[in-house]
N, C-alpha and C positions, 0 to 999 in steps of 0.2 A: 484279668481285671486290673485296671490301672488305678492306684490310689490317688485321690485328689485331696489336698489339705487346704482348708480355709482357716486362716489364723484367727479371725474374729467374725462372728456372725450375730450381731446384735446382742452380744452377751458380755458387755463391759462389766468387770467386777465392781461391786457396789462401792468399794473404797474410793474410786475416782470421782464419785459424787460428793465425797466428804460429808460434811454435816448438812449439805444442801440437797437432800434427796427430793425435796419438793420441786427442784429445777427440772425434774423429769417431765413435769406437766406444763412448763412454760412454753409459750408460742415461739417456735424457732424462727430465725431470720433467714435460714437457708432451706433446710430439708423439712422433715416431718416429725422428727423425734430428737431427743438429746442422748447421744452416745457417750457423753463426757469426754469426747476427743479434745475438747478445748482445755481440759484440766492441765495445769502447768507441769504435772508429773507424768502425764499419759504418754507423751511421745517417747521419752527415754525408756520408760517401763515396757511399752509395747515393742520397741526395737529389741530390747534385751530379751524379752520373752520369745520374739520371733527368731532371734539368732540361736537360742537354745534349741528350739524345735527344728529349725532348718539343719543345724549341725548334726542333731541326733538322727534325723530321717533322710538326710540328703541323698544317700545311696539307694533309698527305697521308694522315694516319692518323685515322680517325674513332672508333676503339675502342682504349682503353688498359687493360691489366691491370698493376697494380703488382707484386703478388706472386702467384705460382702456388701454390695449395694451402698457405697459410702454416702451418696447423696441423702439417703433416707434418714441417716442418723447423724448428719452434720447439723449441729445446733446453730452455728454461726460461722463467721468468716475465719475465726481462729481454728475451728474444727477442720475446715477445708485445708488450711495451711498445714495442720498436723498430719492429716491423711497423706497429702502429697509428699511431705518430707520424711515421714516414717516409712512409707512405701519405697521411696527412692533409696533410703539407707539400707533397707533389707534387700532390695534388688542388687545393689552394689556389693553388699556382704556376700550374698549367695553366689554371684557370678565372679566377682573379683577376688574375694578372700578365700572362700572354701571351694571355689572352682566347680560349683554345681553345674551339672549338664542338663538339668530339666528346664522347665519354663516357669516364669514368674509373671503374674499379672494381677488385675483386679476384675471383679464382675460387677456390672452396672445394671441399674434397675429401670432405666427409662422406658416408659410406654411410648413408643415412637409417635410424636405429634404430627398429625396430618391435617391440612387445612379443611375446614368444613366446605368451603367453596374454593377449589383450586384455581378458578379463574379470577378470583378476587385478590388483588395485590395485598390488601390489608390482612386477609386471612393467611396468606402465604407468609407474610412477615411475622404474624403472631405465632405460627407454627415454628418458624425458624428461631424466634426468640425463645420459645418454650424448649426446643431441643438444645439450643446453646446454653441456656441456663442450667439444664440438668446434666448435660454431657461435656460441654467444652470447658467448664471450670476444672475438670480433671483431664479431659482429652487434649486440650491445647498444651499445657505444660509437659505432660508425660509423653505424648506421641509426636508432637510437633515442635516442642521447645518454644512455644509461644505464650504470651501473657494471657491472663484471664479474658474472656469475652467482655465487651463493653456492657452488655446487659447485666452482667453480674456486678461489675464495679459500680454501676449506676444505682443498683437497688440495695446492695449490702454495704452499709456504711462502715462496718467493722472488719471488712476484708483486710487481709495482710498482704501488702504489695510484695511481688516477687522480684528479686534483683536479677541482674544478668547472670551472676554467679549461681543463683538458685536455678534459673532456667537451664543453664549448661549442665548442672548436676542432675536435674530431674529428667531432662530430655532423653528419650530412648529407654526409660526404665520399665519397659513392659514387653514381653515376648508375644503377647496376644491381647485381644480385646474380648473380655468375657461379657456376654449380654444375656440377661434374664428376659428373653424376648417372648413374653406370654401373649401380648396382644398390642393394640394401638390405642391412642386416645385422639378424639376429634377436637380440633382447636379452632377457636374463632376469637377475634379481638373483643375487649371489653366495650361496653356501651359508653357514650359520652358521660353519663352520670356516674359511672364506675371508675373513670379515669380522672386524675392520675392514680396509679396503684401505689398507695402509701403503706408503710409498715405500721399498722395500728391493730390493736387487739381484736377489733370487730371486722377487719378486712379479711374475708374468707378467700380472696383471690391472690393475696400476697403469699409467696414471692414470685410465682410464675406469671401472675398478672394477665391471665387469659381465661376465657371460658373453656371448660373441658367437658366433654360428654362422650357418649357412645351412640349417638344418633347421627344419621346422615342428613344431608341437605333437605330431603323430602320427608323427614320424620320417621323413617324406618330405622331399626337398629342397624349399626354398622355391620353386624354379622350375627350368627347364632350365638346366643348368650349362655353363660355358665351360671353357677350359683354365686360366683363372686364377680370380680372385675374382668375376667377373661372372656374374650370373644374369639371365634374361629376366623382369623384374618390372615390367611396364608399369603395372599397377593401383596398385602401391605408389608408382610415380613420380608418378602423379596426386595421391595423398595427400601426397607430399612437396612438390610444388609448392604445394598449398593451404596446407600448414604454413608454408612460407617466406613466401608472400604474406600470410597472415593474421597472421604473427608480426612480420615486418619491413617490410611494405608497400612493398616495392621491386620495380621491374620486374626480371624474371629473364631471364637468358640461359643456355641449356644450353651451357656452354662446352666440354664434352667428353662424349661417350658413344659406346660402341662395344663390339664383341663378338669375342673371339678363339676361334674354333671349336677344339674339342679336337683336338689332334694334326694340325692342318691342314698344318703344314710338312712332314709325312712323307707326305702324300697325293699321288697322281698329279696332274699339273697340271690335267687335266680336272675332277677332283673339287674341287680348290681353287677353280676358276672357278665351279662351280655351288654357291655357298655359301648355301643356303636358310636355315640357322639365323641367319646374320647378317642376311639380309633380314627374317626374322621379328622379330628384335630391333628393327631400326630402324623398321619399319612399325608394329609394335605400340606402341613408345614414342611415335612421332610422332602416332599416333591418339589416345593418351591425353593428349598435350600439347594437341592441338586440343580435346579434351573439357575440359581445364583452362581453356582460353581462353574457349570459347563457353558452357560450362555452369557453370563454377565462378567465372568472372570474374577469373581470374588473368592478370596482364599479363606475357606471355612475348614478349620482343623477337625471339628467334630461336634457332637451334640450330647447333652446330658439331660435325660428326661426327669421331670419332677412329677410323680415320684414312683419308686419301685413298690411302695406299699402305702396304704392309707395311714396317716399319722396325725400328729397334733398340729393343727393349723390355726393361726389367728386366735389362740386361746381356747380352742375346743376341738373335738373330733368330728364336727359336723361337715365341714367341706372335705370331700373325698377327692384327692388328687391322684391316688395310687393306682397302679396296675395290678395290685393284689388287695383283696379284702383281708381284714384282721378281725377275728373273734376276740373281743376285749376281755372275755372271761378265760378262754382256753389258750389264747394267743395263736390259734390255728390260722394259717394263711391259705387263701384260695386264689388261683390265677384268674384274672379277668380276660375277656376276649382281646382287649387292647394289647395285652402283653404279647400274645401270639402274633397279632397283626404287626406290632412293632418289630419283633424279631424277624418275621417272615419278610417284611419290607427290606430290612437291611441285608439279610442273607441273599435275597433275590437280586440285589444290586451290588454285590461284592465280587470283585474280580477273583476268579480261581487263580491260584499261584502260577499255573503254567500259562495263563493268559495275561498276566500283569505286564504293562509296558516296561521295557528295560531302561 
């Protein structure tokens, strides 16, 4: 078992909100929540904390994630600037100062935007804008040494410009691209009455400024639905991996993927254990990941399933993502069918040592 350390996962200490705790509920100009990354003391404090953790565990942890899904908790342009510079400092500290031999990166939350009508140029442009806004604000500086995408600078008035020195320092500060690739989102442009997309309290489309749905062109769901936003979209996952690889040329780790079956928590135990939709999700996704590797030439380093056990999701225990059930009274765990299917899939496709290519 390889330990993976995520330095921050939506758990900013309250002190960084200072006396303005109500800012937690203000409408962000970038992501969806306020992680207090824009606090003037956050950057130095986070880097100091990261250095302590990395120094202590450097010889035992081979995989480091600095920020979990940074877009989600970036309140504004200053937050994005803090994430990029804090991450870069920790990367250089780990590799240049303490000579760490593991890998350092981030994990991103983008639900890959695909055009509702791929033959319509405006839909394709909307999907590209959506993906650029969520991914390229981090991907351009870190993986390519390039400036923010135009769509970000046009919409976020308080963004912090990156200098040439910033870009030189930030470029190449990730050993992998971590993606929490649960599903996709279907994207189409706003109607004429909804454009231009301005940052106002009532504008539900800002800052992505596109229509998002999980319905296809002809009204069907894009795939089999879960209890939450997750849909079984393996073919689109393969497209997504090719998009990431061809855009950012970075090895990829699927750092989260999983499926909460509709109403599973209310089912009898025997039905919870026979979780065929979850098996279908994992096996179809992993089959397409193998196709990405062997047919498309995408460098995928590994996958991490979410989750090994039913746990606390989105504020309650109702969405079940786990491959084990948990009795909340006795804490007894029981394996679900998906766990055996997941393990069997991997073992059946693992090279025996005497057959591995030299």
